[in-house]
C-alpha positions in Angstrom: 5.6 -21.4 -18.9 2.7 -19.3 -19.2 0.3 -19.6 -22.3 -1.1 -16.5 -23.9 -4.9 -16.1 -23.3 -5.5 -15.5 -27.1 -3.2 -18.7 -27.9 -5.1 -20.8 -25.5 -8.4 -19.9 -27.0 -7.0 -20.8 -30.4 -6.0 -24.2 -29.0 -9.2 -24.7 -27.4 -11.1 -23.9 -30.7 -8.9 -26.3 -32.6 -9.6 -28.8 -29.8 -13.4 -28.5 -30.1 -13.2 -28.5 -33.8 -11.4 -32.0 -33.8 -13.6 -33.2 -31.3 -16.7 -32.3 -33.3 -15.2 -34.0 -36.7 -14.7 -37.2 -34.5 -18.1 -37.1 -33.1 -19.5 -36.7 -36.5 -18.2 -40.1 -37.6 -21.2 -41.6 -35.5 -24.0 -39.5 -37.4 -25.0 -42.4 -39.5 -25.2 -44.9 -36.5 -27.5 -42.3 -34.9 -29.8 -42.2 -37.9 -28.6 -39.1 -39.3 -26.9 -38.1 -42.6 -23.2 -38.9 -42.8 -21.1 -35.9 -43.2 -19.8 -35.2 -46.7 -17.5 -32.2 -47.4 -19.8 -29.7 -46.8 -20.7 -31.1 -43.5 -17.2 -30.9 -42.5 -16.7 -27.5 -43.8 -19.9 -26.4 -41.4 -18.2 -28.0 -38.5 -14.9 -26.3 -38.8 -16.8 -23.0 -39.4 -18.9 -23.3 -36.1 -15.7 -24.5 -34.2 -12.6 -22.5 -35.5 -14.1 -19.1 -34.7 -14.2 -19.7 -31.1 -10.5 -18.7 -31.1 -11.8 -15.1 -31.1 -14.7 -15.5 -28.4 -13.0 -13.2 -26.1 -12.2 -10.4 -28.5 -15.7 -10.4 -30.0 -18.0 -12.4 -27.7 -21.3 -11.4 -29.2 -20.3 -11.5 -32.9 -18.6 -15.1 -32.3 -22.0 -16.2 -30.5 -24.2 -14.9 -33.7 -22.0 -16.6 -36.1 -21.9 -19.9 -34.1 -25.8 -19.9 -34.0 -25.9 -19.1 -37.5 -23.7 -22.2 -38.6 -25.6 -24.3 -36.3 -28.9 -23.6 -37.6 -27.6 -24.2 -41.3 -26.1 -27.5 -40.3 -29.4 -28.6 -38.6 -31.6 -27.3 -41.6 -29.2 -29.5 -43.8 -30.3 -32.5 -41.9 -26.9 -33.2 -40.0 -26.7 -34.6 -36.5 -27.0 -31.1 -34.2 -24.9 -32.6 -31.4 -21.9 -32.0 -33.9 -21.9 -28.3 -34.0 -23.6 -27.5 -30.4 -20.4 -27.1 -28.9 -19.8 -23.7 -30.3 -23.4 -22.2 -29.3 -22.7 -23.4 -25.8 -19.3 -21.9 -25.1 -20.1 -18.6 -27.0 -23.0 -18.4 -24.5 -21.2 -18.8 -21.8 -18.3 -16.5 -22.8 -20.9 -13.8 -23.5 -22.4 -14.2 -19.7 -18.9 -14.0 -18.4 -17.9 -10.7 -20.3 -20.8 -8.9 -21.2 -24.1 -7.2 -18.9 -26.6 -9.4 -17.7 -29.2 -8.2 -20.2 -27.0 -8.9 -23.1 -26.2 -12.6 -21.5 -30.2 -13.2 -21.2 -30.8 -12.1 -24.8 -28.1 -14.4 -25.9 -29.6 -17.1 -23.8 -32.9 -16.7 -25.3 -31.2 -17.0 -28.8 -29.7 -20.3 -27.7 -32.7 -21.5 -26.4 -34.4 -20.7 -29.7 -32.0 -22.5 -31.7 -32.0 -25.5 -29.6 -35.8 -25.7 -29.7 -35.5 -25.2 -34.0 -33.2 -28.2 -33.8 -35.8 -30.3 -32.1 -38.6 -29.4 -34.3 -36.7 -30.1 -37.5 -35.2 -33.4 -36.3 -37.3 -36.4 -37.0 -36.0 -38.4 -34.1 -36.3 -35.6 -31.4 -39.0 -35.7 -28.4 -39.9 -32.2 -27.9 -40.4 -32.2 -24.0 -36.9 -33.5 -23.7 -35.5 -30.7 -26.3 -37.4 -28.1 -24.0 -36.0 -29.3 -20.9 -32.5 -29.5 -22.2 -32.4 -26.3 -23.8 -33.9 -24.3 -20.7 -31.7 -26.3 -18.3 -28.5 -25.8 -20.5 -29.2 -22.2 -20.9 -29.7 -21.4 -17.1 -26.6 -23.6 -16.5 -24.2 -21.7 -18.6 -25.6 -18.2 -17.7 -25.2 -18.9 -14.3 -21.6 -20.2 -14.6 -21.1 -17.1 -16.7 -22.3 -14.7 -14.3 -20.3 -16.1 -11.3 -17.1 -16.1 -13.5 -17.9 -12.6 -14.5 -18.2 -11.4 -10.7 -15.2 -13.4 -9.6 -13.2 -11.4 -12.4 -14.6 -8.2 -11.3 -13.9 -9.0 -7.4 -10.1 -10.0 -8.6 -9.8 -6.6 -10.4 -11.3 -4.4 -7.3 -8.8 -6.4 -5.4 -5.9 -5.5 -7.5 -7.1 -1.8 -7.4 -7.3 -1.8 -3.7 -3.9 -3.6 -3.1 -2.2 -1.0 -5.5 -4.0 1.8 -3.6 -2.8 0.4 -0.3 0.6 -0.1 -1.5 0.6 3.6 -2.9 -0.4 4.9 0.6 2.0 3.0 2.4 4.8 4.1 0.2 3.4 7.9 0.8 3.3 7.0 4.4 6.9 5.8 4.5 8.0 8.8 2.5 6.5 10.9 5.1 8.1 9.3 7.8 11.6 9.3 5.9 11.1 13.2 5.3 10.4 13.6 9.3 13.6 11.5 9.9 15.6 13.7 7.5 14.2 16.8 8.9 15.2 15.9 12.5 18.5 14.8 11.4 19.5 17.7 9.1 17.7 20.5 11.1 19.5 19.8 14.5 23.0 18.9 13.1 23.0 21.9 10.9 21.6 24.4 13.6 24.5 23.4 15.7 27.0 23.7 12.9 25.4 27.2 12.4 26.0 28.7 15.8 29.5 26.9 16.3 30.6 28.5 12.9 29.3 31.9 14.1 31.1 31.5 17.4 34.3 30.4 15.8 34.2 33.4 13.3 33.5 35.9 16.4 36.2 34.8 18.6 38.7 33.5 16.0 41.3 36.0 16.8 40.4 37.2 20.4 40.0 33.7 22.0 41.7 30.7 19.9 41.1 27.9 22.4 37.3 28.7 22.1 37.4 28.9 18.5 39.1 25.7 18.0 36.4 23.8 20.7 33.8 25.3 18.2 35.5 24.1 15.2 36.0 20.8 17.1 32.3 20.9 17.9 31.5 21.5 14.0 33.6 18.6 12.9 31.9 15.9 15.2 28.6 17.1 14.5 28.9 16.8 10.8 30.3 13.6 11.1 27.5 12.2 13.0 25.1 14.0 10.6 26.9 12.4 7.8 26.8 8.9 9.5 22.9 9.1 10.1 22.2 10.0 6.7 24.2 7.3 5.6 22.0 4.8 7.7 19.0 6.5 6.2 20.5 6.0 2.7 21.2 2.4 3.4 17.3 1.7 4.4 15.9 3.8 0.9 18.5 1.7 -1.1 17.5 -1.5 0.7 21.0 -2.9 0.8 21.5 -6.0 2.6 25.0 -5.8 4.2 26.5 -8.9 5.6 27.3 -6.9 8.7 24.5 -5.2 10.6 24.2 -1.4 10.3 24.7 0.7 13.4 21.7 1.1 15.5 19.3 4.0 15.5 20.0 6.6 18.2 18.1 6.0 21.7 17.7 7.2 25.2 21.6 6.4 25.8 22.7 9.1 23.5 20.5 12.0 25.1 23.3 12.8 27.2 25.7 13.2 24.3 22.9 15.4 22.7 22.4 17.7 25.5 26.0 18.1 25.5 26.2 19.3 22.1 23.9 21.7 22.8 25.6 23.1 25.8 28.6 23.3 23.8 26.6 25.4 21.1 25.9 28.1 24.0 22.8 27.0 25.8 23.2 25.7 29.2 21.2 22.3 29.1 20.5 20.0 32.3 19.8 16.7 32.0 17.9 14.8 34.9 16.6 11.0 34.8 14.0 9.9 37.4 12.8 6.4 38.1 14.8 3.2 37.0 16.3 3.3 33.6 15.4 0.0 31.8 15.6 -1.3 28.0 12.7 -0.1 25.9 11.6 -1.1 22.4 13.8 0.7 19.8 11.1 2.3 18.4 10.1 4.1 21.6 13.7 5.0 22.2 14.0 6.3 18.7 10.8 8.6 19.2 11.9 9.8 22.6 15.3 10.8 21.2 14.0 12.4 18.0 11.5 14.6 20.5 14.4 15.7 22.5 16.6 16.6 19.7 13.8 18.5 17.9 12.7 20.4 21.1 16.3 21.4 21.8 17.0 22.5 18.3 14.0 24.8 18.5 15.6 26.3 21.6 19.0 26.6 20.2 17.4 28.5 17.0 14.7 30.6 18.6 15.6 31.2 22.3 18.4 33.7 23.4 19.8 34.1 27.0 17.9 31.2 28.3 18.6 27.5 29.5 16.9 24.3 29.2 16.0 21.2 31.4 15.5 17.8 30.0 14.2 15.1 32.2 13.4 11.7 31.3 11.0 9.8 33.8 10.8 6.0 33.9 7.2 5.3 35.1 5.9 1.7 35.7 4.1 1.3 32.4 5.2 4.9 30.8 8.1 6.9 29.5 7.8 10.8 30.2 10.1 13.1 28.4 10.2 16.7 29.6 11.7 19.5 27.5 11.6 22.8 29.5 13.0 26.3 28.3 13.3 28.2 31.7 12.5 31.6 30.0 13.8 34.3 27.9 13.3 38.2 27.0 9.7 39.1 27.0 9.8 39.9 23.1 11.3 36.5 22.1 9.0 34.5 24.7 5.6 36.1 22.7 7.4 34.8 19.5 7.8 31.2 20.6 4.3 31.2 22.2 2.8 32.4 18.8 4.6 29.5 16.8 3.5 26.9 19.5 0.1 28.1 19.4 -0.4 28.3 15.8 0.8 24.6 15.7 2.9 25.2 12.7 6.0 23.9 11.6 7.0 20.6 10.2 8.8 19.6 13.6 5.7 19.8 15.7 3.8 17.9 13.5 6.8 15.3 13.3 6.6 15.2 17.1 2.8 14.3 17.3 2.9 11.9 14.7 5.6 10.0 16.1 4.2 10.0 19.4 0.7 8.7 18.0 2.6 6.0 16.1 3.6 4.4 19.3 0.4 5.4 21.4 1.7 8.5 23.2 1.0 11.9 23.0 2.7 15.6 23.0 1.9 18.7 24.9 3.7 21.7 23.6 2.7 25.1 25.1 4.0 28.2 26.9 4.5 28.0 30.5 3.1 30.3 33.1 6.2 31.4 34.6 7.9 32.3 31.1 9.4 29.9 28.4 7.7 26.8 27.0 7.4 23.2 27.8 7.3 20.1 25.5 6.1 16.9 27.1 6.0 13.5 25.5 4.3 10.6 27.3 4.9 7.2 25.7 3.4 3.8 26.8 6.1 1.1 27.6 3.9 -1.8 27.9 1.0 -3.2 25.6 -0.5 -4.2 29.0 -0.9 -0.5 30.3 -4.4 -0.3 31.6 -6.7 2.1 29.8 -7.2 5.3 31.6 -4.1 4.9 33.9 -3.2 8.0 35.4 -0.8 10.2 33.5 2.9 9.5 35.0 3.2 13.2 33.9 0.6 14.6 36.4 
């Protein structure tokens, strides 16, 4: 059970007051006046206000020193009420600027020396040494406590800032993921819906095929959205969720684009091998985004998709083989401007996995997207790009 700071200070004040009262029983044995009612009252007035030392450190320090001076001036043993001035001095040093702490330390040293002057049994060299040493020690520990508190506060602020940055980064990643999922599937559905409406009466088999594609695409979109919502809700199901799409589904993706009316050819070179899930997801999303752009912005064209497995790299190439001159200029302008959330998402995905994306028009017409991803952490720096 955690004790509230104010309650802990109150307990400490009561404990120090009780310790002062017990210590006061030895006053007569030390050659000082035995405590009467006034002496006990002063001991209580010196100790109990320490319960408010954190709320009003300077005020409590001034009060404790005032009571200490009155107590000593009345001929009582100074040690009995010395706890208040020392603890209040440490508190000021731990909570207030150094200039204020030094001033309060000088006040404590002065009160301590005054007690030595008015006390008939004191040796002044010892009193002066105690005053200086005690003040320096209390100030030193108080300043260290204040610095530690400031460092802890800064650390909490930095941790909170880091957590906020991580949340923003995660939101950006989720936004890109949602863009990839929704934009691709809705583009396919839109094209197929237009085709079905156009040939509904003249070519029923084609219309039925288009409606079947819409059904399958919408079901897949809902499934991917469901998986993402599970991630957002952080639901821990007993059964593991379905895996995110990878390279094994690129063929299905190209078939869906082909059914939407754009001829797509898929070629795999090199020896296919299992890759890290993040690398496969990145490659799949880039292919999905590129083909979606072809579907939305290019007419009377075809696309080639190539997956090239190099020893330490995966190179993914999506090439739009060409379209009408007017349409090609539109696409070139869009790519050259570097705009579009999809292109930004491609580059950020590739950067996340240490890869790169090149997007631009081709000299022979159309445009190309080339993704290069390292598949091994041991890839040598400066290794020749497999896409060359």
